[in-house]
C-alpha positions in Angstrom: 32.5 40.6 15.2 29.7 38.4 16.3 28.4 35.9 13.5 24.9 36.8 12.4 24.4 33.8 10.4 25.7 30.0 10.2 25.8 28.0 7.1 25.3 24.3 8.1 26.8 22.1 5.3 25.5 18.5 5.7 27.3 15.8 3.5 25.1 13.2 2.0 24.1 11.4 -1.1 20.5 10.6 -2.1 20.6 7.2 -3.1 17.7 6.0 -5.5 18.6 2.3 -5.4 17.3 1.9 -8.9 16.1 4.4 -11.4 17.3 5.5 -14.6 19.9 2.5 -14.4 19.1 -1.0 -13.3 19.7 -1.8 -9.8 23.2 -3.4 -10.1 24.6 -0.6 -12.1 23.5 1.8 -9.4 24.9 -0.8 -6.9 28.3 -0.8 -8.4 28.5 3.1 -8.0 27.2 2.6 -4.4 30.1 0.3 -3.5 32.7 2.9 -5.0 30.9 5.9 -3.1 31.2 4.0 0.3 34.7 2.7 -0.4 35.6 6.3 -1.0 33.7 7.7 1.9 35.7 5.1 4.4 38.9 6.2 2.9 38.2 9.9 3.4 37.3 9.3 6.9 40.4 7.2 7.4 42.3 10.2 6.2 41.7 12.4 9.2 39.0 14.4 11.3 38.7 17.5 8.9 36.0 15.7 6.8 33.5 15.5 9.9 30.6 13.3 8.9 28.1 11.9 6.4 24.5 11.2 6.2 23.9 7.9 4.6 20.4 9.0 3.2 18.2 7.9 6.0 17.8 4.1 4.8 19.8 1.3 6.3 19.5 -0.9 3.2 22.6 1.1 2.0 24.4 -0.9 4.5 23.0 -4.1 3.4 23.7 -3.5 -0.4 27.3 -2.3 0.3 28.2 -5.3 2.8 26.7 -7.8 0.2 29.7 -6.9 -1.9 32.2 -5.7 0.8 31.6 -7.8 3.9 35.2 -7.6 5.0 34.4 -3.8 5.5 31.9 -4.4 8.2 34.0 -3.5 11.2 35.4 -0.5 9.4 32.0 0.7 8.7 30.7 0.1 12.2 33.5 2.0 13.7 32.5 5.2 11.9 28.8 4.8 12.7 29.5 4.3 16.4 31.7 7.4 16.3 28.9 9.5 14.9 30.7 10.2 11.6 28.3 8.2 9.5 24.7 8.6 10.5 22.3 5.9 9.6 18.4 5.2 9.8 15.7 5.8 10.9 14.1 3.8 7.7 15.2 0.7 6.1 14.4 2.2 2.8 13.0 5.7 1.6 9.5 4.6 0.5 6.9 6.2 -1.4 4.5 7.3 1.2 1.1 7.0 -0.5 1.6 3.8 -2.4 2.8 1.8 0.4 0.2 0.6 3.1 0.1 1.8 6.5 1.5 -1.2 7.9 4.3 -1.2 5.4 5.3 2.2 6.6 5.4 1.0 10.1 7.4 -1.9 9.3 9.8 0.3 7.3 10.3 2.4 10.6 10.6 -0.9 12.8 13.1 -2.6 10.6 15.2 0.4 9.8 15.6 0.9 13.6 16.2 -2.8 14.2 19.1 -2.7 11.7 20.6 0.6 12.9 20.4 -0.6 16.3 22.9 -3.2 15.6 25.4 -0.6 14.7 24.9 1.3 17.9 23.3 4.3 16.5 19.9 5.5 15.0 19.6 8.8 13.6 16.2 10.2 14.8 15.5 12.1 11.7 12.1 12.1 9.8 13.9 12.1 6.4 11.6 12.4 3.2 13.9 14.1 0.8 12.3 13.2 -2.5 8.9 11.6 -1.5 6.1 12.3 -3.9 4.0 13.9 -1.3 3.5 12.7 2.4 0.5 11.5 4.3 -1.3 13.6 7.0 -0.5 11.0 9.7 3.3 11.1 9.3 3.8 13.5 12.4 2.0 10.9 14.6 4.0 7.9 13.3 7.2 10.0 13.6 6.4 11.1 17.3 5.6 7.6 18.2 8.9 6.4 16.8 10.5 9.1 19.1 11.2 11.4 16.1 10.2 15.2 16.5 11.2 16.5 13.1 10.5 16.0 9.3 12.9 16.9 6.7 11.1 16.8 3.2 11.5 18.2 -0.3 7.8 18.2 -1.8 4.4 19.0 -0.7 4.6 22.5 0.7 5.1 25.8 -1.3 6.9 28.3 0.9 6.4 31.9 0.3 9.4 33.6 1.7 9.3 35.7 4.9 9.0 39.0 2.6 5.7 37.7 1.3 2.6 38.9 3.4 0.1 36.5 2.1 -1.5 34.9 5.1 -1.0 31.2 5.4 -3.7 29.0 4.1 -4.0 25.4 2.9 -0.6 24.1 2.3 1.5 27.3 2.2 4.2 28.2 4.7 5.9 31.4 5.2 9.2 29.9 5.8 11.2 26.8 4.8 10.8 26.0 8.7 7.4 25.2 9.7 5.2 23.3 12.3 3.7 20.3 10.7 0.7 19.0 12.5 -0.8 15.6 11.8 -4.4 14.7 11.3 -4.4 13.7 15.0 -2.8 16.8 16.2 0.6 15.5 16.7 3.3 18.0 15.8 6.8 18.0 14.6 9.2 20.8 13.3 9.1 20.5 9.6 12.1 21.7 7.3 11.5 22.0 3.7 14.2 21.7 1.2 13.1 24.9 -0.4 16.0 24.9 -2.7 16.1 21.3 -2.9 18.4 18.7 -1.1 21.3 19.7 -3.3 21.5 23.4 -2.6 25.1 23.0 -1.1 26.3 20.6 -3.8 29.7 20.8 -5.4 31.0 23.8 -3.3 34.0 25.5 -4.9 37.2 25.6 -3.2 38.7 28.3 -5.6 37.9 31.9 -6.5 34.4 31.0 -8.0 33.3 30.5 -4.4 32.6 34.2 -4.0 30.0 34.1 -6.6 28.6 30.7 -5.6 28.2 31.5 -2.0 26.6 35.1 -2.7 24.0 33.1 -4.8 23.5 30.3 -2.2 23.2 32.3 0.8 20.9 34.7 -0.8 18.5 31.8 -2.0 18.6 30.2 1.4 17.9 33.5 3.3 14.8 34.0 0.9 13.0 31.2 2.9 14.8 30.7 6.1 13.2 31.9 9.4 16.6 32.3 11.1 20.2 32.8 10.5 20.7 29.0 10.7 21.0 28.1 7.0 20.9 24.7 5.8 22.9 23.5 2.8 22.8 19.9 1.5 26.3 18.8 0.1 25.2 16.0 -2.2 22.3 14.9 -4.8 21.1 11.8 -6.5 24.0 9.2 -6.7 26.4 12.3 -6.0 30.0 11.2 -5.4 31.6 12.6 -2.2 33.1 15.8 -2.5 36.6 15.1 -1.2 37.8 18.7 -0.9 35.0 19.8 1.1 37.2 20.8 4.1 39.3 23.0 1.8 36.1 24.7 0.3 34.7 25.3 3.6 37.8 27.0 4.7 37.8 29.1 1.5 34.2 30.2 2.3 35.3 31.2 5.8 37.9 33.5 4.4 35.4 35.0 1.9 32.5 35.6 4.1 33.9 36.4 7.7 30.4 37.4 8.7 29.1 33.9 8.3 30.1 30.9 10.2 30.6 28.0 8.0 30.3 24.5 9.7 30.6 20.8 8.4 27.4 19.9 10.2 24.9 17.1 10.7 21.1 17.1 11.4 21.3 16.8 15.1 23.7 19.9 15.4 21.5 21.9 13.0 18.2 21.1 14.8 19.9 22.1 18.0 21.0 25.4 16.6 17.7 26.1 14.8 15.8 25.5 18.2 17.8 27.9 19.9 17.3 30.7 17.2 13.8 30.5 16.1 12.0 33.8 17.0 9.7 34.3 14.3 6.4 32.7 14.5 6.3 29.6 12.2 3.4 28.6 10.1 1.5 25.6 11.0 0.6 23.2 8.0 -1.8 20.6 9.0 -2.3 17.2 7.2 -1.3 15.8 3.9 1.5 17.4 2.0 0.4 17.0 -1.6 1.6 20.3 -3.5 -1.8 21.5 -3.7 -1.0 25.2 -3.9 0.8 24.8 -7.3 0.0 24.7 -10.9 -0.7 21.0 -10.6 1.9 20.1 -13.4 4.7 18.7 -10.9 3.1 16.8 -8.2 4.0 13.4 -9.7 0.6 12.0 -8.9 0.2 10.1 -11.9 3.1 7.7 -10.8 -0.1 6.2 -9.0 -1.1 4.9 -12.3 2.1 4.0 -14.1 2.5 0.3 -14.6 -0.6 -0.5 -12.5 0.3 -4.2 -12.3 3.1 -3.3 -9.9 0.6 -1.7 -7.5 -1.6 -4.7 -7.8 1.2 -7.1 -7.0 2.2 -4.8 -4.1 -1.5 -4.6 -2.6 -1.5 -8.6 -2.9 1.8 -9.0 -1.2 1.2 -6.2 1.6 -2.3 -7.8 2.4 -0.9 -11.4 2.5 1.9 -10.4 4.9 0.0 -8.0 7.3 -3.4 -9.1 7.1 -3.1 -13.0 6.7 0.4 -14.3 7.5 1.0 -12.3 10.7 -2.5 -12.9 12.2 -2.3 -16.7 11.4 1.3 -17.1 12.5 0.4 -15.3 16.0 -2.6 -17.6 16.4 -0.4 -20.7 15.5 2.2 -19.6 18.0 -0.3 -19.4 20.8 -1.0 -23.1 19.8 2.6 -24.0 20.3 4.1 -23.4 17.0 7.3 -21.2 16.4 6.6 -17.6 15.1 8.8 -17.2 12.0 10.3 -13.8 12.8 13.2 -14.4 10.5 11.0 -15.3 7.7 8.8 -12.2 8.2 11.9 -10.0 8.2 13.1 -11.5 5.1 9.6 -11.3 3.2 9.1 -7.7 4.4 12.7 -6.7 3.3 12.2 -8.2 -0.1 8.8 -6.6 -0.4 10.0 -3.1 0.7 12.8 -3.3 -1.8 10.1 -2.5 -4.2 8.8 0.5 -2.1 11.2 3.3 -3.0 9.8 6.3 -4.7 11.4 5.4 -8.1 10.4 1.7 -7.8 6.6 1.4 -6.6 5.9 4.5 -8.5 6.7 2.8 -11.7 8.8 5.6 -12.9 12.2 3.8 -13.9 13.5 2.1 -16.7 12.2 -1.3 -17.7 15.0 -3.5 -16.3 14.0 -2.2 -12.9 10.6 -3.1 -12.9 11.2 -6.5 -14.5 13.2 -7.1 -11.3 10.6 -5.9 -9.0 8.1 -8.6 -10.4 10.5 -11.2 -9.3 10.8 -9.6 -5.8 7.0 -9.4 -5.4 6.8 -13.1 -6.2 9.6 -14.0 -3.8 8.0 -12.3 -1.0 4.7 -13.6 -1.8 6.0 -17.0 -1.9 7.5 -16.9 1.6 4.3 -15.3 3.0 2.3 -18.1 1.3 4.7 -20.7 2.9 4.1 -19.0 6.4 0.2 -19.1 5.7 0.3 -22.7 4.7 2.2 -23.9 7.7 0.2 -21.6 10.1 -3.3 -22.6 8.8 -2.7 -26.3 9.0 -1.3 -25.9 12.6 -4.5 -24.1 13.5 -6.6 -26.6 11.6 -5.3 -29.6 13.3 -6.0 -28.2 16.6 -9.5 -27.6 15.8 -12.1 -30.0 17.4 -13.8 -31.3 14.4 -15.2 -34.5 16.2 -18.6 -32.8 15.7 -18.5 -34.4 12.3 -17.5 -37.7 13.2 -21.4 -38.9 12.9 -21.3 -38.3 9.3 -18.8 -41.2 8.8 -15.1 -41.8 8.3 -15.0 -40.0 5.0 -16.2 -36.5 6.3 -14.0 -33.9 5.0 -13.7 -30.8 7.4 -13.0 -27.5 5.9 -11.9 -24.4 8.1 -12.7 -20.9 6.9 -10.4 -18.2 8.4 -11.5 -14.6 8.7 -8.2 -12.6 9.2 -10.1 -9.2 8.9 -11.0 -7.1 11.9 -14.8 -7.4 11.4 -17.2 -10.3 11.3 -17.4 -11.3 7.7 -19.9 -12.9 5.1 -18.9 -13.7 1.6 -18.5 -16.3 -1.3 -15.3 -18.7 -0.6 -13.9 -21.6 -2.6 -11.7 -24.3 -1.7 -10.1 -27.4 -3.6 -10.5 -30.6 -1.6 -8.8 -33.8 -1.9 -11.8 -36.1 -1.9 -9.5 -39.1 -2.0 -5.6 -39.8 -2.2 -3.5 -42.6 -3.2 0.2 -42.4 -2.2 2.6 -43.8 -4.4 4.3 -45.6 -1.6 1.3 -47.8 -1.3 2.7 -49.6 -4.4 -0.1 -49.5 -6.9 0.9 -49.2 -10.5 0.2 -45.8 -12.0 -2.8 -47.4 -14.0 -4.2 -48.9 -10.8 -4.0 -45.5 -9.1 -5.7 -43.6 -11.8 -8.4 -46.1 -12.1 -9.0 -46.1 -8.1 -9.2 -42.3 -8.2 -11.5 -42.1 -11.1 -13.9 -44.5 -9.6 -14.0 -42.5 -6.3 -17.8 -42.0 -5.4 -18.4 -38.4 -4.9 -22.3 -38.6 -4.9 -24.8 -38.2 -1.9 -22.5 -35.4 -0.3 -23.5 -32.2 1.2 -21.9 -29.4 3.0 -22.7 -28.9 6.7 -21.7 -26.3 9.4 -20.6 -27.3 12.9 -24.4 -27.5 13.9 -25.2 -30.0 11.2 -26.9 -27.4 9.2 -26.8 -28.0 5.4 -25.0 -25.1 3.6 -25.9 -24.5 -0.1 -22.7 -25.2 -2.2 -21.6 -25.9 -5.8 -19.2 -28.8 -6.5 -17.0 -28.9 -9.3 -15.2 -32.0 -10.1 -11.7 -31.4 -11.1 -10.8 -35.0 -11.8 -7.6 -36.9 -11.2 -4.6 -34.8 -10.1 -1.0 -35.1 -8.7 0.0 -33.7 -5.3 2.6 -34.2 -2.8 3.4 -33.8 0.9 6.7 -32.4 2.3 7.0 -34.1 5.9 9.4 -32.6 8.4 10.8 -35.9 9.2 11.0 -37.9 5.8 11.3 -37.7 2.2 8.7 -36.2 -0.1 5.5 -38.0 -0.3 3.9 -37.9 -3.8 0.3 -38.8 -4.4 -2.7 -39.0 -6.8 -5.9 -37.6 -5.8 -9.5 -36.8 -6.8 -9.9 -33.2 -6.3 -13.1 -31.2 -6.2 -13.9 -27.7 -5.8 -16.5 -26.4 -3.4 -18.0 -22.9 -3.6 -20.3 -21.6 -1.0 -21.2 -18.5 1.3 -19.5 -18.5 4.6 -21.8 -16.4 6.8 -20.9 -14.5 9.9 -17.4 -15.8 10.4 -16.1 -13.9 13.5 -13.5 -11.3 13.3 -10.0 -12.5 13.5 -11.4 -16.1 14.0 -12.7 -19.2 12.1 -15.6 -21.2 11.3 -15.5 -25.0 10.4 -17.6 -26.8 7.7 -17.4 -30.5 6.5 -18.3 -31.9 3.1 -20.0 -35.2 4.3 -22.2 -37.9 3.1 -25.9 -37.3 4.0 -29.3 -37.6 2.6 -30.2 -34.3 3.8 -30.8 -31.7 0.9 -30.0 -28.1 1.3 -32.8 -25.6 1.0 -33.3 -24.1 -2.4 -33.5 -20.4 -1.8 -34.9 -18.1 -4.6 -32.5 -17.0 -7.5 -30.8 -13.6 -7.1 -31.9 -12.8 -10.6 -35.1 -10.9 -11.1 -34.5 -11.1 -15.0 -31.5 -11.8 -17.3 -30.1 -8.3 -16.5 -31.3 -7.7 -13.0 -29.6 -9.0 -9.9 -31.1 -8.4 -6.4 -30.6 -9.4 -2.8 -32.1 -8.0 0.4 -29.9 -4.9 0.3 -29.2 -4.0 -3.4 -30.6 -4.1 -6.8 -28.5 -4.0 -10.0 -30.2 -3.3 -13.3 -27.9 -3.6 -16.4 -28.6 -1.5 -19.6 -28.0 -2.4 -23.0 -24.7 -0.6 -23.3 -23.4 -2.5 -20.2 -23.8 0.4 -17.8 -25.9 -0.3 -14.7 -28.0 1.2 -12.0 -27.3 0.4 -8.6 -30.1 0.8 -5.9 -29.6 0.9 -2.1 -32.9 -0.4 -0.7 -32.2 1.0 2.7 -32.6 4.5 1.6 -34.0 4.1 -1.9 -31.2 6.0 -3.6 -30.3 4.8 -7.1 -26.9 5.4 -8.8 -27.2 5.4 -12.7 -24.7 5.1 -15.6 -22.3 3.2 -13.5 -19.4 1.2 -15.0 -19.1 3.3 -18.4 -15.4 3.1 -19.5 -13.5 6.1 -20.7 -10.4 6.2 -23.0 -8.2 9.2 -23.6 -4.7 9.8 -25.1 -1.7 10.2 -22.8 1.2 12.0 -24.3 2.9 12.5 -20.7 5.3 10.1 -19.0 5.5 7.6 -16.1 5.4 10.6 -13.7 2.6 12.7 -15.1 -0.5 12.3 -17.3 -1.2 14.6 -20.2 -4.0 14.5 -22.4 -3.7 15.8 -26.0 -5.1 19.2 -26.4 -8.5 19.4 -27.7 -9.1 15.6 -27.4 -12.7 14.3 -26.8 -12.6 11.3 -24.5 -13.9 8.1 -25.9 -16.6 6.2 -23.8 -18.6 3.0 -23.8 -21.8 5.1 -23.3 -24.2 4.1 -25.8 -22.0 1.2 -27.2 -24.2 -2.1 -27.4 -22.8 -4.9 -25.1 -23.1 -8.5 -25.0 -24.6 -9.4 -21.7 -25.1 -13.0 -20.4 -25.9 -14.9 -17.1 -22.6 -16.3 -15.8 -23.6 -17.7 -12.4 -26.9 -18.3 -10.8 -26.5 -20.1 -7.4 -28.1 -20.2 -4.1 -25.4 -17.7 -2.8 -24.2 -15.6 -5.9 -25.5 -14.1 -9.0 -23.1 -13.1 -11.8 -23.4 -11.3 -15.2 -20.8 -11.1 -18.0 -20.8 -7.8 -19.9 -18.6 -7.6 -23.0 -17.9 -4.4 -25.0 -16.2 -4.8 -28.1 -14.6 -1.4 -28.7 -11.8 0.3 -31.0 -9.6 2.9 -29.8 -6.3 4.7 -31.4 -3.4 2.6 -31.7 -1.0 5.1 -30.3 -0.2 8.8 -30.3 0.8 10.3 -33.6 4.3 10.6 -34.9 4.6 14.1 -33.3 5.0 12.5 -29.9 8.2 10.7 -30.9 9.7 13.8 -32.2 8.7 15.9 -29.1 10.2 13.1 -26.8 13.5 13.2 -28.6 13.6 17.0 -28.4 12.7 16.6 -24.7 9.8 18.9 -24.9 8.3 19.4 -21.5 5.3 17.3 -21.3 2.7 20.2 -20.7 3.8 21.8 -23.8 3.4 19.0 -26.2 1.2 19.1 -29.2 0.8 15.5 -30.1 -2.4 14.0 -31.0 -3.7 10.4 -31.3 -3.3 8.4 -34.5 -6.3 7.7 -36.7 -5.4 4.1 -37.0 -7.6 2.0 -34.6 -7.0 -1.4 -32.7 -9.6 -3.6 -30.8 -10.1 -3.2 -27.2 -12.4 -5.9 -25.8 -13.5 -5.3 -22.2 -15.0 -8.3 -20.3 -16.7 -7.2 -17.1 -18.2 -9.6 -14.5 -20.7 -8.0 -12.0 -21.3 -10.2 -9.0 -23.7 -9.9 -6.1 -23.6 -12.2 -3.2 -26.7 -13.1 -1.2 -25.6 -11.6 1.9 -23.6 -8.8 0.2 -23.7 -5.2 0.9 -21.6 -4.3 -2.2 -21.4 -5.2 -5.9 -18.2 -6.6 -7.0 -16.7 -5.9 -10.5 -13.8 -7.9 -12.2 -12.7 -6.3 -15.4 -10.5 -7.9 -17.9 -8.9 -6.8 -21.2 -6.1 -7.1 -23.6 -4.4 -3.9 -24.1 -2.7 -3.6 -27.6 -2.8 0.1 -27.7 0.0 2.5 -26.6 -0.2 6.2 -25.2 -3.4 6.1 -23.5 -5.6 5.9 -20.2 -8.5 3.7 -19.4 -10.7 4.5 -16.5 -14.1 3.2 -14.9 -16.6 6.0 -14.3 -19.0 5.9 -11.5 -21.4 9.0 -11.3 -22.8 9.5 -7.8 -25.1 12.6 -8.4 -24.5 13.5 -4.7 -24.2 17.0 -3.5 -20.8 17.4 -2.0 -18.1 19.9 -2.2 -15.5 17.3 -0.7 -14.9 13.6 -0.7 -13.1 11.1 1.5 -10.3 8.9 0.3 -8.4 6.1 2.4 -4.8 7.0 3.1 -2.2 5.9 5.6 -4.0 5.4 9.0 -6.6 7.9 8.0 -9.7 8.7 5.8 -8.4 11.8 4.3 -11.0 14.7 3.5 -10.2 16.4 0.1 -11.8 19.2 -1.7 -13.4 18.4 -5.2 -12.4 21.6 -6.6 -8.5 22.4 -6.7 -6.7 25.6 -5.4 -7.0 28.6 -7.4 -3.3 28.1 -8.5 -4.3 24.8 -10.1 -3.8 24.8 -13.9 -3.7 21.2 -14.8 -6.9 20.1 -16.3 -6.6 16.8 -14.4 -7.0 16.5 -10.7 -6.3 13.0 -9.9 -5.3 11.9 -6.5 -3.9 9.0 -4.5 -6.1 6.3 -2.7 -5.3 3.0 -0.8 -8.5 1.0 -0.2 -11.3 3.4 -1.4 -12.8 6.6 -2.2 -16.0 7.9 -1.1 -18.7 10.6 -2.1 -21.5 11.2 0.3 -24.1 13.7 1.2 -26.3 13.8 4.3 -28.4 10.4 3.7 -26.6 8.7 0.9 -23.0 7.9 -0.3 -21.3 5.6 -2.6 -17.9 4.0 -1.6 -15.8 2.6 -4.5 -13.2 0.1 -3.1 -10.3 -1.3 -5.3 -7.5 -3.7 -5.2 -4.3 -1.9 -6.2 -5.8 0.7 -8.2 -4.1 3.6 -6.6 -5.3 6.5 -8.7 -8.8 8.3 -8.7 -10.5 11.6 -9.6 -13.8 13.1 -8.4 -14.7 14.7 -11.7 -16.1 18.1 -12.0 -18.7 17.0 -14.4 -21.7 18.2 -12.5 -22.4 14.6 -11.2 -19.5 14.2 -8.7 -18.4 11.1 -10.7 -15.8 8.9 -9.3 -13.2 7.9 -12.0 -10.8 5.2 -11.2 -7.7 4.5 -13.4 -7.6 1.0 -14.6 -4.5 1.5 -17.0 -2.1 4.1 -18.1 0.0 3.4 -21.0 3.1 5.6 -21.6 6.4 5.2 -23.5 9.1 7.3 -21.5 10.3 7.7 -18.1 10.3 11.5 -18.1 12.3 14.0 -15.7 15.7 15.0 -16.7 16.3 13.4 -20.0 14.9 10.8 -22.5 14.6 7.2 -21.1 12.4 5.2 -23.3 10.3 2.7 -21.5 8.3 0.7 -24.0 7.2 -1.9 -21.3 5.4 0.8 -19.5 2.9 0.8 -22.4 1.5 -2.4 -20.5 0.8 -4.3 -23.6 -1.1 -7.7 -22.9 -3.7 -9.0 -20.6 -4.9 -7.2 -17.4 -7.6 -7.8 -14.8 -8.7 -5.5 -12.1 -11.2 -5.6 -9.3 -13.5 -3.2 -7.7 -16.4 -3.1 -5.3 -19.3 -0.6 -5.2 -20.7 0.0 -1.6 -23.7 2.2 -1.3 -24.5 3.6 2.2 -26.5 5.8 4.4 -24.4 8.8 4.1 -21.8 8.0 6.7 -19.2 5.5 5.5 -18.0 4.8 9.1 -21.2 4.3 11.0 -22.9 2.4 8.1 -19.9 -0.1 7.9 -19.2 0.7 4.3 -15.5 1.5 5.1 -15.1 -1.7 7.1 -16.4 -3.6 4.1 -14.0 -1.7 1.8 -11.0 -2.8 4.1 -12.3 -6.4 4.1 -12.4 -6.3 0.3 -8.6 -5.9 0.3 -8.0 -9.1 2.4 -8.4 -12.7 0.9 -10.3 -15.4 2.7 -8.0 -18.3 3.9 -9.4 -21.8 3.7 -7.9 -25.2 4.9 -8.9 -28.8 4.5 -8.3 -30.9 7.7 -9.3 -34.3 9.1 -11.8 -35.4 11.8 -10.1 -35.2 15.1 -10.4 -33.9 18.6 -8.7 -30.5 19.6 -8.4 -27.4 22.0 -10.0 -24.9 19.6 -13.7 -25.0 19.1 -15.2 -25.3 15.5 -16.2 -21.5 15.7 -13.7 -19.5 17.5 -11.9 -16.1 17.7 -9.0 -15.5 20.2 -9.5 -11.8 20.3 -12.8 -9.9 20.5 -13.4 -6.1 20.1 -15.7 -3.4 19.3 -15.8 0.2 18.1 -17.5 1.2 15.0 -15.2 4.3 14.6 -12.2 2.3 14.8 -10.4 0.3 11.8 -8.3 -2.6 12.8 -4.8 -2.7 11.2 -2.3 -5.4 12.7 -2.0 -8.6 14.8 1.5 -9.8 15.2 4.1 -10.9 17.6 7.1 -8.9 19.0 10.3 -10.6 18.4 12.1 -9.3 21.6 9.4 -9.7 24.2 7.0 -12.5 22.7 4.2 -10.2 23.2 1.1 -10.0 20.9 0.5 -6.7 19.4 -2.9 -5.4 18.1 -3.3 -2.1 16.4 -6.2 0.0 15.4 -6.8 3.7 14.3 -9.7 5.9 14.7 -11.3 6.7 11.4 -13.3 9.5 12.9 -12.7 13.0 14.4 -14.6 12.1 17.6 -13.3 10.3 20.7 -13.8 6.6 20.6 -14.0 3.7 23.0 -12.2 0.5 22.3 -13.3 -2.5 24.4 -11.1 -5.6 23.9 -11.7 -9.1 25.2 -9.6 -12.2 25.0 -9.5 -15.8 26.5 -5.9 -16.2 25.7 -3.6 -16.9 28.5 -1.7 -13.7 29.3 -0.2 -11.7 32.2 -1.6 -8.1 31.4 -2.4 -5.6 28.7 -0.4 -2.4 28.0 -0.5 0.5 25.5 2.3 0.6 23.1 3.4 2.7 20.1 4.3 1.6 16.7 7.7 0.7 17.8 6.0 -2.0 20.0 7.9 -1.2 23.4 5.9 -1.8 26.4 4.2 1.3 27.8 1.6 2.1 30.4 -0.3 -0.8 31.9 -4.0 -1.2 31.1 -6.2 -2.3 33.8 -8.2 -5.5 32.9 -11.3 -7.2 34.3 -12.2 -10.7 33.5 -9.8 -10.6 30.5 -11.4 -7.5 29.2 -10.2 -3.8 28.8 -11.5 -0.6 27.7 -9.3 2.2 26.0 -10.2 5.6 24.9 -9.0 6.5 21.6 -8.4 10.2 20.7 -9.6 11.5 17.4 -7.4 10.0 14.5 -5.1 8.1 17.0 -3.0 5.1 16.0 -3.3 2.8 18.9 -1.3 -0.1 19.8 -2.2 -2.8 22.4 0.2 -5.3 23.7 -0.8 -8.7 25.3 2.0 -9.5 27.6 2.9 -13.2 27.4 
């Protein structure tokens, strides 16, 4: 009798590195699991193979405790009985940056390659939704499939509903990326544990009757996939016996202890039905909206802020500066970058960066963020000093021996103007010079700071403010001798750096001069009116403000109102108490005062003294203990109130195209959410949100199946609402959740804080630290534009907002680098710059962009750097097709939404 169906049983364990237990407790269990696996493989060939969850960090974690087992582990990987890769960790897709997703794939491949095998499986088993560019990333990594557990609702082959939106007729589908790249998608429609704990006895009859029927409900072929394992699941040692039992009970079915490669081969040979094509993001939109886990984007916001800072510092500052320094003769610290990236990515699993674990987990994450940041800062410090020392600053020699040059680095992909600050050593006295501490202090206090101005490389005086920071301690750590402590007289200079070239630098100096800077008019048109050539801000008595875009005359009103609601949900999902009316600061009198009035910036401080409920009422505690499903909870908010003082600083730079907000508050309330509201009053049925290598277009109205009153979504750098002639972009730093409200005004609501007291999911896990009590500061920027965020440059400004300026003090000296310089120049309004780094194996420089638009774009690139040619690469950085160049310049056509990587061969 011919077999009409095959049951592919794949052994695995889904290993949440940390979650409902702290990392080390999961770690102990991991060591036991891998020990058991190796013993089982030693026992004989009947237990065929095991998939190690698609993440190579499991190998690191195991060998950290069991280094003596490396040879044994490597043996089974090379033999194809343990499958590893392609990722370093199983990341949350939406909460990690585009480049972090790429580094995850790159490092996962690098680590797996050392063991002689890379599993080419696009593995997203429990990812909380997946970005639309994943198929393109997978294809560029040589992967033509994706296995995932969330994001698409299958209908089953007997359902005649036509495909639309995010639905699929089967668990197998064609997933098409935003750019048109296609992979075979396999949805774990019955979850990645649908073949867990297979019975070896009589109960197997009922087990397989149910399991086979469940799989056939969604499968397009007779090739049925059963995942033998689950979260932290121990290995099923009697699986060979269980499979033999199944074969006897169901002779019409072929039971195979399989692997993904074998399953995919069989599936490809048997697909006859037309598969649905699902395009773009997988976000579970055709559901009731209660299980999307989207509000992990606002759980423990402080983690998202630290992650944004760490990612930007590594990929947008340290890597470009280290590349530039290498071209000047410095060593590129590949080993340090790998260490810093790995340390950062250890915070990127979906239960870690999502903020949906127990408190011990997230405490350890803070330490990892700091460790990664400290390494990145060390790389930045070394690189910027090396570059600064190579700059020809002799143009300032005419201002005297005590001229103090300052280098401003712009590591963004676009020319940049903005306010910068640097702390300068106006004078130093080293302890080695033999002065007593009293003499040292006296000499530094008597340093003359008068008669100085800031000038650019052409000698033009630049307005700046000078703050005398007084006598401070410092030290050098030379490469060739013991540490060198000193006392110094330190000052802080703040000024506007104008038109600093993209990926380049501009040099200034604080010098003695009798020249006086020009005194441009104040940016204040009144105590509550800030205005430059492009924008006008008018602040109302309640602290809200109107923003006028002078280019088109459009005024956005009632901006900066704060909203507070109860939250009786958990770390995964927000739930507002039934019938509650949101509290807002609309109409609440605020204290407004001028904070800064300089030639280059105007700032106003707005203070709201508010009161909000102290917590949920006592019903919530009872419902949590009874494990009441959060959408069904009836708890309300307490009648007791606590103060909530919100301090907002609104700043406008002279050359600014956007208005910056810095919002600080001390949270002493529990079980609530705070959002900032920005009504747009624009006519639009959809909006744009920055995602991973794309500007995602999303509908303002949810699907018909949606029941959740909340329709919050993920963002990376910004969200934008636009109509034909006007638009408003709201950029953020580490504020990953927004909602376009259905309030008749298309208001953009950005979550600043969400405070909850439990993990959620499969039991009661109290998380008091998720209430986020204490001080918080968040930053946003509002960028009005002409209606097209790409052509207007608004999106480029939002990307620049993510990246800190870098400054460095240096001396007066000759050098090979000009005072104003950029090693690479490029053009292309539709393109967003993403990365500049060095490849470890080839030593080549790699630059990456992506096309933000749905139109073909042209990318001209020029460089004066010595090189032997350009080539087109992929995210994996291997050399591809050569690109013809003329006079050090190339022109590359970039397809709609394409991620393009250009190699500069060294």
